[in-house]
C-alpha positions in Angstrom: -28.1 -7.2 -34.8 -31.1 -5.9 -32.9 -31.3 -2.2 -33.7 -32.5 -1.2 -30.2 -29.6 -3.0 -28.6 -27.1 -1.5 -31.1 -28.5 2.0 -30.5 -28.4 1.6 -26.7 -24.9 0.2 -26.8 -23.6 3.0 -29.0 -25.1 5.6 -26.6 -23.5 3.9 -23.6 -20.1 3.6 -25.4 -20.1 7.3 -26.3 -20.3 8.2 -22.6 -17.2 6.1 -21.7 -13.6 7.2 -21.9 -11.4 5.5 -24.5 -9.8 3.0 -22.1 -13.2 1.7 -21.0 -14.4 1.5 -24.6 -11.4 -0.7 -25.2 -12.5 -3.0 -22.3 -16.0 -3.3 -23.8 -14.4 -4.2 -27.2 -12.1 -6.8 -25.7 -15.1 -8.3 -23.8 -17.2 -8.4 -27.0 -14.4 -10.1 -28.8 -14.0 -12.6 -26.1 -17.7 -13.4 -26.2 -17.6 -13.8 -30.0 -14.6 -16.1 -29.8 -16.2 -18.2 -27.1 -19.3 -18.5 -29.2 -17.2 -19.7 -32.2 -15.7 -22.3 -29.9 -12.2 -20.9 -30.0 -9.6 -22.6 -27.8 -9.1 -21.0 -24.4 -5.6 -19.8 -25.3 -6.9 -17.9 -28.3 -9.5 -16.2 -26.1 -6.9 -15.1 -23.6 -4.6 -13.6 -26.2 -7.2 -11.0 -26.9 -6.4 -9.6 -23.5 -2.7 -9.2 -24.1 -1.5 -5.7 -23.4 -4.5 -4.8 -21.2 -2.3 -4.5 -18.0 0.0 -1.5 -18.3 3.8 -1.9 -17.8 3.8 -0.2 -14.4 1.2 -2.6 -13.0 3.1 -5.5 -14.5 6.2 -4.3 -12.6 4.3 -4.2 -9.3 2.9 -7.6 -9.9 6.3 -9.0 -10.7 7.7 -7.4 -7.6 4.9 -8.8 -5.4 5.6 -12.3 -6.8 9.3 -12.0 -6.1 8.8 -10.8 -2.6 6.0 -13.1 -1.7 6.8 -16.4 -3.4 9.3 -19.1 -2.8 9.6 -18.1 0.8 9.0 -20.8 3.4 7.7 -19.9 6.9 8.4 -23.1 8.9 6.2 -21.9 11.8 3.2 -21.6 9.4 2.7 -25.3 8.9 
């Protein structure tokens, strides 16, 4: 690894809170997996757990409220 890049990356990471450090790690893992030619599903599994449960609940609620409803005047 290029020592200048490693040093700069370390300095930047030290300034980030833990949750953003985790995002950087997840992104780096995704890049490494893509470079190895991993299947798309394998790359996506690295992001499992990234969305917190409260946000997942809001997403599920929005889907329930907004999907499977037909507005006959819309078409």
